[in-house]
C-alpha positions as CSV (number, residue, x, y, z in Angstrom):
1,M,-92.5,10.7,-0.2
2,K,-89.6,8.2,0.8
3,I,-86.3,9.3,0.2
4,K,-84.3,6.3,-1.8
5,K,-81.0,5.7,0.3
6,Y,-78.1,3.8,-1.6
7,K,-75.4,1.7,0.1
8,K,-71.8,2.9,-1.0
9,S,-69.8,-0.1,-2.0
10,E,-66.2,-0.1,-1.0
11,K,-64.9,-2.4,-3.2
12,G,-63.2,-0.1,-5.8
13,F,-61.2,1.8,-2.8
14,A,-60.0,-1.3,-1.9
15,I,-58.2,-2.5,-5.3
16,A,-57.0,1.0,-5.1
17,L,-55.5,1.1,-1.9
18,A,-53.6,-2.3,-2.4
19,L,-52.2,-0.8,-5.7
20,I,-51.3,2.4,-3.7
21,M,-49.6,-0.2,-1.2
22,L,-48.0,-2.5,-3.7
23,V,-46.3,0.5,-5.2
24,V,-45.3,2.0,-2.5
25,M,-43.5,-1.3,-1.0
26,S,-42.0,-1.6,-5.1
27,L,-40.4,1.8,-4.3
28,M,-38.9,1.3,-0.9
29,G,-37.8,-2.9,-2.1
30,T,-36.3,-1.1,-4.7
31,T,-34.3,1.6,-2.5
32,L,-33.4,-0.5,-0.2
33,V,-31.7,-3.3,-2.7
34,F,-30.1,0.1,-3.9
35,V,-28.7,1.2,-0.6
36,V,-27.3,-2.4,0.0
37,A,-25.5,-2.8,-3.7
38,N,-24.0,0.8,-2.9
39,D,-22.8,0.0,0.3
40,H,-21.3,-3.3,-0.7
41,K,-19.7,-1.7,-3.5
42,K,-18.0,0.9,-0.9
43,N,-16.8,-1.6,1.0
44,A,-15.4,-3.2,-1.4
45,Y,-13.2,-0.3,-2.7
46,V,-12.4,0.0,0.7
47,D,-11.1,-3.7,1.4
48,T,-9.2,-3.2,-2.1
49,D,-7.6,0.0,-0.6
50,Q,-7.0,-1.5,2.8
51,Q,-5.2,-4.8,1.2
52,S,-3.2,-2.7,-1.4
53,F,-1.9,-0.8,1.4
54,Y,-0.9,-3.8,3.2
55,A,0.8,-4.8,0.0
56,A,2.7,-1.6,-0.4
57,E,3.8,-2.2,3.9
58,T,4.8,-6.0,2.9
59,G,7.0,-4.0,0.2
60,I,8.3,-1.9,2.7
61,A,9.2,-5.2,5.3
62,Q,10.6,-7.0,2.5
63,A,12.8,-3.6,1.4
64,R,14.1,-3.8,4.8
65,K,15.6,-7.6,4.5
66,W,17.2,-7.0,1.4
67,L,19.2,-3.8,2.6
68,A,20.4,-6.0,5.4
69,A,21.4,-8.5,3.3
70,G,23.8,-5.9,2.3
71,P,23.0,-5.6,-2.0
72,D,25.4,-4.4,-4.2
73,M,25.7,-0.7,-3.4
74,T,26.2,-0.2,-7.4
75,L,23.6,3.2,-8.2
76,I,21.8,3.1,-11.3
77,K,18.3,4.5,-13.2
78,P,15.8,2.5,-11.2
79,N,13.4,0.5,-13.8
80,P,9.8,-0.3,-12.0
81,G,6.8,-1.4,-13.4
82,F,4.1,0.1,-11.8
83,C,5.8,1.7,-8.9
84,S,7.1,5.3,-10.9
85,T,9.2,7.4,-9.8
86,E,7.4,10.2,-11.0
87,S,4.6,9.5,-9.1
88,F,6.9,10.6,-5.7
89,N,6.9,14.4,-5.3
90,N,10.4,14.0,-3.5
91,L,12.0,12.6,-6.4
92,N,13.3,14.4,-9.6
93,T,14.5,13.4,-12.9
94,S,18.5,12.2,-11.9
95,V,16.6,9.4,-9.1
96,K,19.5,6.7,-8.9
97,A,18.1,3.7,-6.9
98,I,20.8,1.4,-5.0
99,G,21.4,-2.2,-6.1
100,K,22.1,-1.6,-9.5
101,G,18.6,-0.3,-10.0
102,W,16.8,-3.5,-8.3
103,V,13.1,-3.4,-8.3
104,G,11.5,-6.0,-6.1
105,T,8.3,-7.0,-7.1
106,N,6.3,-9.9,-6.0
107,T,2.3,-11.0,-4.9
108,L,1.1,-11.7,-1.7
109,D,0.7,-14.9,-1.9
110,N,4.2,-15.8,-2.0
111,I,4.7,-13.8,1.3
112,I,2.0,-14.5,2.9
113,T,1.4,-17.9,4.3
114,P,-2.5,-18.6,4.7
115,T,-3.8,-20.4,7.8
116,G,-7.3,-22.6,8.5
117,T,-8.6,-25.5,6.7
118,T,-6.9,-26.5,3.3
119,E,-10.2,-25.1,1.5
120,E,-9.8,-22.1,3.3
121,K,-6.0,-22.1,2.7
122,K,-6.8,-22.4,-1.0
123,K,-9.5,-19.5,-1.0
124,E,-6.6,-17.1,1.3
125,K,-4.1,-18.0,-1.5
126,E,-6.0,-17.2,-4.2
127,R,-7.0,-13.7,-2.9
128,L,-3.3,-13.0,-1.9
129,K,-2.3,-13.8,-5.4
130,K,-4.5,-10.6,-6.1
131,F,-2.6,-8.0,-5.0
132,S,0.9,-7.1,-6.2
133,Y,4.1,-5.0,-4.4
134,E,7.0,-3.6,-5.7
135,Y,9.7,-1.3,-4.3
136,F,13.3,0.5,-4.8
137,V,15.5,1.9,-2.9
138,T,17.4,4.8,-2.8
139,Y,19.8,7.0,-0.4
140,T,17.6,9.6,1.4
141,P,16.9,12.7,-0.9
142,D,18.5,16.1,0.3
143,P,16.4,19.1,0.4
144,N,16.9,19.2,-3.5
145,N,15.4,15.8,-4.1
146,D,19.1,14.7,-5.4
147,T,19.7,10.7,-4.5
148,D,23.0,10.6,-6.5
149,P,26.2,11.8,-5.0
150,A,27.5,12.7,-8.4
151,L,25.0,15.3,-8.9
152,A,23.9,16.2,-5.6
153,K,24.9,19.8,-4.7
154,K,26.1,21.3,-1.7
155,I,24.2,22.2,1.3
156,G,25.5,24.0,4.2
157,G,28.8,23.8,2.6
158,K,29.0,19.8,2.4
159,K,26.6,17.0,0.1
160,L,23.9,15.3,2.2
161,V,23.8,12.3,-0.4
162,P,24.5,10.1,1.4
163,R,23.5,11.4,4.4
164,Q,25.6,9.7,7.6
165,K,26.3,9.9,11.0
166,S,28.1,8.3,14.0
167,V,26.3,5.7,16.1
168,S,27.4,3.7,18.9
169,A,29.1,0.4,17.7
170,S,26.5,-2.3,17.6
171,T,27.9,-5.1,18.8
172,G,30.0,-6.1,22.2
173,V,32.2,-8.8,23.8
174,S,29.8,-10.4,26.3
175,V,26.3,-9.7,28.0
176,T,28.1,-10.8,31.1
177,E,30.1,-7.5,31.6
178,G,25.9,-6.1,32.3
179,T,24.2,-3.3,30.4
180,S,27.0,-1.8,29.1
181,Y,28.6,-5.0,27.4
182,K,28.5,-2.8,23.8
183,S,31.8,-1.6,23.2
184,G,32.8,2.6,22.9
185,D,33.7,1.9,19.0
186,T,31.8,4.1,16.9
187,S,30.4,3.1,13.9
188,M,28.8,5.0,10.3
189,A,25.2,4.8,10.0
190,T,23.4,5.8,6.4
191,H,19.9,7.1,5.4
192,Y,18.0,5.3,3.2
193,T,14.7,5.8,1.9
194,I,12.3,2.9,0.7
195,F,9.8,3.9,-2.0
196,S,7.0,1.1,-2.1
197,C,3.6,0.5,-3.9
198,G,0.3,-2.2,-3.7
199,C,-1.8,-2.9,-6.1
200,K,-4.4,-5.1,-6.9
201,G,-4.4,-7.2,-10.1
202,E,-1.1,-7.9,-12.6
203,V,1.7,-5.6,-12.8
204,E,0.8,-4.8,-16.3
205,K,-2.8,-3.2,-15.3
206,C,-1.3,-1.5,-12.5
207,K,1.6,-0.3,-14.7
208,K,-1.0,1.2,-17.2
209,G,-3.3,3.2,-14.7
210,E,-6.0,0.7,-15.0
211,N,-5.8,-0.2,-10.8
212,K,-5.8,2.0,-8.2
213,V,-1.9,1.8,-6.8
214,I,-1.2,2.5,-3.0
215,R,2.6,4.5,-2.2
216,L,4.1,4.5,0.6
217,M,7.6,5.7,1.4
218,A,10.0,4.8,5.0
219,N,13.4,6.2,5.8
220,V,16.0,3.4,7.5
221,I,19.5,3.8,8.8
222,L,21.5,1.4,8.1
223,V,24.6,0.4,10.4
224,Q,27.7,0.2,7.9
């Protein structure tokens, strides 16, 4: 008796394997696209935060220049845009800013000069235009967070607003007299605090909280 042998066809198996591989490759491709897109989004957020931080630092630098120029020291309640006084924990509701409450606001394209080709300068200027900074300056707050001398309470028997100390004279007669050419007189130095904020976008959007605001503080001592 002859036993018939049937040859199995592998055509159906090859099609099934091809479909499985196609599905696997599609899933891998989709996952890769998702990961790359997510990383790109994270990098964009990091870049925005970093540039907003630089904008806030620029505000501090501009405030120092403004202080050094000897502004009007009249005190008044500041009226900032997006650099809200309430957002700084070391300030209270009676905060007073110097310079008639003046607040410095600007965009980075008006401060930073781009370098490179004409096209590169144009692109960089457009990018810098999207970032704003804002600052105001007060006498350094005392332990009670007061910045107004008229409202500051006495601490240890004396008021600490404005906080002052004696320092060596900052000018002398001639450098030819050696390393000790400065005169022996003393001057009064006053402590000030700069409150600066950086934000991406228009001032109004930053003010409404639609864009993230980076806040910085810096204490400076100015010799009178």
